[in-house]
C-alpha positions in Angstrom: 100.2 109.0 57.1 98.3 106.8 59.9 95.1 108.0 61.7 96.6 109.6 64.5 100.2 110.1 63.8 102.0 112.5 62.6 104.6 112.9 60.7 107.9 115.5 61.1 110.7 115.6 58.4 113.9 116.3 59.9 117.3 117.0 58.1 120.6 116.6 60.3 122.8 119.4 60.6 126.0 119.5 58.9 127.3 120.3 62.0 125.5 117.0 63.6 128.0 115.0 61.2 129.0 111.9 63.3 126.4 112.7 66.2 124.5 109.8 67.6 120.9 109.3 65.7 119.0 110.5 68.8 121.1 113.3 70.1 121.4 114.6 65.9 117.7 114.0 65.7 117.1 116.4 69.4 119.1 118.7 67.6 116.7 118.8 64.2 113.6 118.5 66.5 114.1 121.0 69.1 109.9 119.8 70.2 110.8 116.5 71.3 113.4 115.5 74.0 116.3 113.1 73.0 115.1 110.3 75.2 111.1 110.5 73.2 113.1 110.3 70.3 115.4 107.2 71.6 111.9 105.8 72.2 110.5 106.3 68.9 113.9 105.2 67.5 113.8 101.9 69.5 109.7 101.5 68.4 110.4 101.6 65.0 108.8 105.2 64.5 111.8 107.1 62.6 112.6 106.1 59.2 114.7 107.7 56.0 112.9 108.8 53.1 113.2 105.2 51.3 110.8 103.9 54.3 114.0 102.0 55.9 113.4 102.0 59.5 116.4 103.5 61.8 116.3 101.3 65.3 119.8 102.2 66.7 119.7 105.6 68.0 123.5 105.5 68.9 124.1 104.9 65.0 126.2 108.0 63.4 123.9 110.1 61.8 125.3 112.0 58.8 125.0 115.6 58.0 122.5 116.8 55.7 120.2 113.0 55.6 116.5 113.4 55.9 114.3 111.1 58.7 110.4 111.2 58.6 109.6 110.6 63.0 106.4 109.3 63.5 104.7 110.6 66.3 101.6 109.7 68.1 98.4 111.2 68.8 98.8 111.6 72.9 97.3 108.9 74.2 94.5 109.3 77.3 96.4 108.3 80.4 94.9 105.2 81.9 96.3 106.3 85.2 94.0 107.8 87.7 95.2 110.3 90.3 95.1 108.3 93.7 95.6 109.6 97.1 98.3 107.2 98.6 100.3 108.4 101.6 103.9 109.3 100.2 107.1 109.6 102.4 108.6 113.1 100.8 111.9 113.4 101.5 112.5 116.3 99.0 110.7 118.3 96.0 110.7 121.7 94.2 109.3 121.8 91.1 112.1 119.9 89.0 112.0 116.4 90.6 110.8 114.3 94.1 112.4 112.1 95.9 109.6 109.7 98.2 110.4 107.2 100.3 108.9 104.1 99.5 107.1 101.9 101.8 107.8 98.3 101.1 104.6 96.9 98.8 104.0 99.6 97.0 104.6 98.6 93.3 106.1 101.3 91.6 104.1 101.3 88.1 101.0 99.8 86.6 101.7 96.6 84.9 99.8 93.1 84.7 98.0 92.6 88.0 99.0 96.1 89.3 96.2 98.4 87.6 96.3 100.8 89.9 97.2 101.6 93.8 100.7 102.3 92.5 103.7 105.1 93.1 102.3 106.7 89.9 99.0 106.8 90.7 100.4 108.0 94.3 102.5 110.7 92.2 99.7 111.8 90.1 97.8 112.8 93.2 100.5 114.5 95.2 102.0 116.4 92.1 98.6 117.3 90.7 99.6 115.7 87.1 103.0 117.4 86.7 105.2 114.6 85.9 107.9 114.6 82.9 106.1 112.3 80.3 109.1 110.7 78.9 108.4 107.9 80.4 105.0 107.3 78.8 101.6 106.7 79.7 102.4 103.8 82.2 105.5 105.0 84.0 105.0 109.1 83.9 107.7 111.2 85.9 109.5 107.7 86.6 113.5 108.0 86.0 114.3 104.2 88.2 112.7 101.2 90.1 113.3 99.6 93.1 111.4 95.5 93.1 107.8 96.4 95.0 108.6 94.2 98.1 111.9 96.9 98.4 111.9 99.9 100.3 113.8 103.2 100.7 114.5 106.3 98.4 114.0 106.6 94.8 113.5 109.9 92.9 110.9 110.6 90.4 111.3 113.7 87.8 108.3 116.3 87.3 109.9 117.8 84.1 111.6 116.7 80.8 114.8 118.4 81.1 115.1 117.0 84.8 114.3 113.4 83.6 116.7 113.8 81.0 119.5 114.9 83.5 118.9 112.1 85.8 118.3 109.5 83.2 122.2 110.6 81.8 123.7 109.9 85.6 122.2 106.5 85.7 123.4 105.9 82.5 126.7 107.8 83.9 126.4 105.0 87.0 127.1 108.3 88.6 124.2 108.2 91.4 125.2 107.3 94.6 123.1 104.0 95.5 123.6 102.4 98.8 121.3 99.6 100.2 120.9 97.8 103.7 120.9 94.2 103.3 120.3 91.3 105.8 121.7 88.4 104.3 122.1 84.5 105.1 125.2 83.5 106.6 128.5 85.6 107.4 130.1 87.0 104.1 134.0 85.9 104.1 136.2 88.3 103.3 133.2 90.7 105.4 134.1 93.2 102.4 134.2 92.3 98.5 133.2 93.5 95.0 131.1 91.2 92.5 130.8 91.6 89.1 129.0 89.5 87.2 126.9 90.3 84.0 123.2 90.0 84.5 120.1 89.3 82.3 117.0 87.3 82.0 116.8 83.6 83.2 117.2 80.9 80.3 115.0 78.5 81.9 112.8 80.9 84.4 111.6 84.5 82.3 110.2 85.9 85.8 113.9 86.1 87.0 117.4 87.4 86.8 120.6 85.4 86.2 124.1 85.4 85.8 124.4 85.3 82.5 128.1 85.4 80.1 126.2 87.5 77.3 124.5 89.8 79.7 124.9 93.3 81.0 127.8 94.1 83.1 127.0 94.0 86.9 129.0 95.6 89.6 127.8 95.2 93.5 130.3 96.5 96.2 129.4 94.7 99.7 130.8 95.9 103.0 129.7 93.7 106.4 128.7 96.7 108.6 127.5 94.1 111.5 127.5 90.0 112.0 124.3 88.4 113.1 123.1 85.1 114.4 123.5 83.1 111.4 123.2 86.1 109.5 124.7 89.7 108.9 123.6 93.1 107.7 125.2 94.3 104.9 125.8 97.6 103.0 125.4 97.1 99.3 127.0 100.0 97.1 125.4 99.8 93.5 128.0 100.8 90.3 125.3 99.7 88.2 122.1 99.1 88.8 120.1 95.8 87.0 117.4 94.5 88.2 117.0 92.3 91.3 121.3 92.9 91.4 121.4 92.9 94.7 119.4 89.9 95.2 121.0 88.1 92.5 124.4 89.1 93.4 124.4 88.2 96.9 122.9 84.8 96.4 125.4 84.5 93.8 127.9 84.5 96.8 126.2 81.9 99.2 124.3 84.8 101.2 120.6 85.4 100.1 118.7 87.9 101.0 116.1 86.8 104.4 112.5 86.4 103.4 113.5 86.5 99.4 110.8 84.0 98.0 112.9 84.4 94.8 116.5 84.1 94.9 116.5 83.0 98.6 116.1 79.6 100.6 115.3 79.7 104.4 117.3 78.3 106.6 114.5 77.1 109.5 116.3 78.8 112.6 115.8 81.8 110.7 112.2 80.3 109.1 110.9 80.3 112.6 112.0 84.2 113.3 110.6 85.3 110.1 107.2 83.6 110.4 107.1 84.9 114.0 107.7 88.5 113.0 105.6 88.2 110.0 108.2 89.1 107.5 107.5 88.1 104.3 109.8 90.3 101.7 113.8 90.2 100.9 115.0 92.1 103.7 116.6 95.0 101.6 116.1 98.6 102.2 117.5 102.0 99.5 119.2 103.9 102.3 121.1 106.3 100.3 120.7 108.2 97.2 123.0 111.3 96.4 122.9 113.0 92.4 123.7 115.9 91.3 120.5 118.0 90.5 119.9 118.1 87.1 118.6 121.5 86.5 120.3 123.5 89.5 123.5 121.5 89.1 123.7 121.1 93.5 125.2 118.0 95.2 121.8 116.4 97.0 122.1 113.3 99.0 119.6 111.3 101.7 119.8 108.7 103.7 117.0 106.3 105.0 116.8 104.0 108.1 115.8 100.9 108.2 112.2 100.7 108.4 110.1 99.2 111.0 109.9 95.6 110.1 113.5 95.2 109.0 114.8 97.1 112.2 112.7 93.9 114.4 114.1 91.6 112.4 117.6 93.1 113.0 117.1 93.1 116.8 115.8 89.8 116.9 119.4 88.3 115.0 121.3 90.4 116.6 124.1 88.4 118.7 
């Protein structure tokens, strides 16, 4: 046994024969959540008695099979609680919904080791956040980009995290964004069904790639503007940069998008005058089933002042 690692021997119950491995192991080891076990399987911490690694959480389990689960010792969290202002929309003992301001990074990563939403949540929640996301991402169930504003939620308990993660996986979470895009979509309502993956030519970008994960965005023009439009985008799936890449792919990139957009001269002057330096994207609606209380929750957020000002300057 490696130092700092404990080995749990798990026997798959006969009744769990044919189940997914992560589900069967969660049944066999009740002290570990299914999401935690999924992370351990993917990281090569689960093996059979011969030492062969089980790296696929979805593989079928056989009743009576034995697995060794290597559980690392708790790692001291490097995230510090920081008193960063949060706009809390809803909160109970299980979860919290916040209206994130543009410019706030969701979790620590290279180049942003503190000053993130995670640091703010650790302060606000007193350290009461689910551990499924690991040390770097406690409580984080989903993300929105640093320069995207709007509604997102975090889990305080593993039970809430698991329930919310399941809804995201099943695409049952309601997510609607408001975006100000270049040009006027024609037709004004449509559906973009195009798979997304990391760009093969630029790993910092996402692109439409045939072998990528299915991504579906439904869009609707809410108001035509001067060489632009206010569009509502409803996510059927939730992939990284989905709205930004999908709208750019049909010739209507988000205004201010430094990665996927080519700003027209007329728009550039307005953006510079207003000092608007982000993609014009706002997570305006979030709806889900409470993972513990089983009640329907839905929240709406108005466009923040900077996007509203941009809209007003483009309104015809």
